[in-house]
Structure formats: structure tokens, C-alpha cells
C-alpha positions in Angstrom: -15.3 0.9 16.2 -12.1 2.6 17.0 -11.3 5.3 14.3 -7.7 3.9 14.2 -8.6 0.3 13.4 -9.5 0.6 9.7 -6.0 1.9 8.9 -4.4 -1.1 10.6 -6.7 -3.6 8.9 -6.2 -1.9 5.5 -2.5 -2.6 5.6 -3.2 -6.3 6.0 -6.1 -6.8 3.5 -5.8 -7.8 -0.2 -6.8 -5.4 -2.9 -10.5 -6.5 -3.3 -11.2 -6.5 0.4 -9.4 -3.2 0.8 -11.6 -1.7 -2.0 -14.8 -3.0 -0.2 -13.6 -1.5 3.0 -13.0 1.8 1.4 -16.5 1.8 0.0 -18.3 0.7 3.1 -16.2 2.2 5.8 -17.3 2.0 9.4 -20.1 4.6 9.2 -18.4 7.0 11.6 -16.0 9.9 11.4 -13.1 7.5 11.5 -13.6 6.0 8.0 -10.8 6.1 5.6 -10.5 9.1 3.4 -8.1 9.9 0.5 -5.2 12.1 1.5 -4.6 13.3 -2.0 -1.7 12.5 -4.4 1.6 11.6 -2.9 4.5 13.7 -4.2 7.2 11.9 -6.1 10.4 11.3 -4.2 13.4 13.1 -5.7 16.8 11.8 -4.9 20.1 13.7 -4.8 21.5 14.5 -8.2 25.3 14.0 -8.5 27.0 16.9 -10.3 30.1 16.3 -12.4 30.2 12.6 -12.0 33.4 12.3 -14.0 35.5 14.2 -11.4 38.6 12.2 -10.6 39.2 10.8 -7.1 41.4 12.8 -4.8 44.8 11.1 -4.4 46.7 13.7 -2.3 45.7 13.8 1.4 44.1 17.1 2.5 45.8 19.5 4.9 45.6 18.3 8.5 43.8 20.9 10.6 44.3 18.8 13.7 40.6 18.2 14.4 41.2 14.8 15.9 44.5 15.4 17.7 44.3 14.0 21.2 46.9 14.1 24.0 47.4 12.6 27.4 47.9 15.3 30.1 51.2 14.5 31.7 51.4 14.2 35.5 47.7 14.8 36.2 45.8 12.1 38.1 42.0 11.7 38.0 41.1 9.4 41.0 38.3 7.1 40.2 38.2 8.6 36.7 36.3 11.6 38.2 37.1 14.9 36.7 35.3 16.7 39.5 38.3 15.7 41.7 40.8 17.4 39.4 42.0 21.0 39.6 41.4 22.5 36.1 44.1 25.1 36.6 46.6 22.4 37.4 45.5 20.6 34.2 46.2 23.6 32.0 49.5 24.4 33.8 50.6 20.8 33.2 50.0 21.2 29.4 51.8 24.6 29.4 54.8 23.0 31.2 54.9 20.1 28.8 54.8 22.4 25.7 56.5 25.7 26.7 57.5 26.7 23.2 54.3 25.8 21.4 52.5 28.8 20.0 50.3 27.2 17.4 48.3 24.0 17.0 46.3 22.2 19.6 49.0 22.7 22.2 49.6 26.4 21.2 49.4 29.2 23.7 50.1 32.9 23.6 53.3 33.7 25.5 51.4 36.2 27.6 48.7 33.7 28.4 51.1 31.0 29.3 52.9 33.3 31.7 49.6 34.2 33.5 48.7 30.5 33.7 52.0 29.8 35.4 51.2 32.5 37.9 47.6 31.5 38.7 48.6 30.4 42.2 50.2 33.8 43.1 47.8 36.0 41.1 44.4 34.2 40.9 42.6 37.3 39.7 44.8 37.5 36.6 44.4 33.8 36.0 43.0 33.3 32.4 41.5 29.9 33.2 37.7 30.3 33.4 35.2 28.6 35.6 35.0 24.9 34.4 32.0 23.0 33.3 31.2 19.3 33.4 29.1 17.2 31.1 29.1 13.7 29.8 30.0 14.3 26.1 31.1 10.8 25.2 28.1 8.9 26.5 30.1 6.6 28.8 28.3 7.8 32.0 31.3 9.9 33.2 31.6 13.7 32.9 34.2 15.4 30.8 36.0 18.5 32.0 35.3 21.6 29.8 37.8 24.5 30.2 37.9 28.0 28.7 41.0 30.1 28.6 40.9 33.9 28.0 43.5 35.0 25.5 44.6 38.3 23.8 42.7 39.9 20.9 39.3 38.7 22.3 40.3 35.1 21.6 39.2 32.2 23.8 40.8 28.8 24.0 38.4 25.8 24.5 39.7 22.4 25.8 37.9 19.3 26.8 39.4 16.5 28.9 38.1 12.9 29.2 38.9 10.8 32.3 40.7 7.6 31.3 42.8 5.1 33.1 43.2 7.3 36.2 44.3 10.3 34.2 43.1 12.8 31.6 43.1 12.7 27.8 42.5 16.0 26.0 39.9 15.2 23.3 39.3 18.8 22.0 41.4 22.0 21.6 40.5 25.1 19.6 41.1 28.8 19.8 38.8 31.5 18.2 36.9 34.7 18.8 34.2 32.9 20.7 31.0 34.8 21.4 29.2 32.0 23.2 29.4 28.3 24.0 26.3 26.0 24.6 25.7 22.5 25.6 23.1 20.8 23.5 22.7 17.1 24.6 26.1 15.7 24.2 27.2 18.3 21.7 29.4 21.3 22.5 28.1 24.2 20.3 30.7 27.0 19.7 29.5 30.4 18.4 32.2 32.5 16.7 32.0 36.0 15.3 32.0 36.3 11.5 34.6 38.8 10.4 33.7 38.7 6.7 29.9 38.8 6.9 28.7 41.5 9.4 25.6 40.5 11.3 26.3 36.8 11.1 28.1 34.3 13.2 29.5 30.8 12.7 28.2 27.9 14.8 30.0 24.7 15.1 28.8 21.6 16.9 31.5 19.4 18.3 30.4 15.8 18.8 32.1 12.7 20.1 33.4 10.3 17.5 34.1 6.8 19.0 36.4 5.8 16.2 38.7 8.8 16.5 38.1 9.0 20.3 37.9 12.7 20.1 35.4 15.5 19.6 35.0 16.4 16.0 33.4 19.5 14.4 30.4 17.6 12.9 28.1 20.5 11.9 28.9 24.0 10.7 26.4 26.7 9.9 26.3 30.5 9.3 23.5 32.2 11.2 22.2 35.7 11.0 22.1 37.3 14.5 21.1 40.8 13.6 17.7 41.5 12.1 17.4 43.0 8.6 16.9 46.8 8.9 13.3 48.0 8.0 12.9 48.7 4.3 16.0 46.6 3.4 15.2 43.4 1.6 17.2 40.3 2.3 19.5 39.4 -0.6 18.0 36.7 -2.8 20.1 33.5 -3.1 21.7 33.3 -6.5 22.8 30.1 -8.3 25.9 29.7 -10.3 26.2 28.2 -13.7 28.3 28.2 -16.8 
């Protein structure tokens, strides 16, 4: 008898027959055995259940801001046929006075982007990458832009209706970027906690039609020095 069969039969037998089966078994190493007590499932406990609902909208950080790139064509909705420098130049030309927000650009960086054709070595637009981040079978264009103060701008463009739509834009002190499946994982230095870094996974949201920061974590990247114990987590309470 197959050692896997009794478990299948046991799920289908009534109580008496199941008891008999447990007593007799099959006479081999595959007979049913008790796995011990099952731990009680503990559900989440809601703290401060009488907190009033939020009525004022939160501050808009622009996570879901998208924008059509003006004047740029993507033949066949293929981002591989698009010049990434021309894409960033088109955005700079469309928003010459924007220094913050998703279209923001340092004045120095914007100047160098305009001169990429004449001075390619000084061009801050980094080598592009391509990956299907939306799951529609077409690659997106992932662009990095070097900026002052060790900052890096990250922008992602989706091919759509013969052109490009920007579905992500962020600027930070980036120490690394990784592709994990269809997620873009951005690693950022932590200024307030030495030895740690922030990692944010940007994922496609079909409702917002943009990449959203869906997971954030703080990760220790430097080992604890010998002889120095890690701080114990402390809980708060009144």
C-alpha cells in the first residue's frame, strides 16, 4: 500500500471508520501517526478600536502621478526603439522650471541633459534597462539620472498607444537598484540610522496604472561589531 493513501482515505471516512483505520493502520512505515497538538490560531488584535475615522485627506506625495511624454513616439509600442536620452530631454523641455515633484530636476542636471548630444561623456542619463514590470508582455524602459549630492533620479516609462507614459519618478540617495520578478527594488542609504538602509519595492498597480511603493523595510547592512550586543526591541505602553 502506498504510504500516502491512508491520509487521503482518512479525510473521506466517518469518525468510526477513521478510528478503526488509525488502530489497524497498514502495517508498514506509512501508517498514520499523531503529529502532536495543533497550536491555537491567534488573530490580529485591534488596538484603540474607538479611534475616529480620518476625514481630512493625507498629504499627496505624488506616488501615483503619471505623465505622457510629449513628442516621443514608440513604434509598435516597443521601448527598445526609443532613445532614452531623447525621452528625458523631452520631459526637461516640457517642464523647464520644475525643480521639485515628479517632473523636478536640478538646474545643473537639466543643463547637462540638454547638452547630451554635444557632450555625451557629461550626460547624466545612465545606461537604460528593460523589463516587463506591468505583466502585459511588453518591456518598460527604466532610466537612471545622476544628480548632485549623490542623488539619483529613477524613472520608468510604459509604452502605450504608440508613445510613452511615465509610470514612476523618484529621486533619492540610491545605493542600489534591483529587479525582483516584476518589482523594482530601490535601496537607499539611511541617514538617521548608521549601518542600515531603506529598501522599497515598487510594484505595478493596475487600478492606478502606475508603479507604487508597496513594501518598505529597514535592513541592517553592516554586521554588529564583536562584543557589541544588538539592541533589544522595546515595546511602548502607558
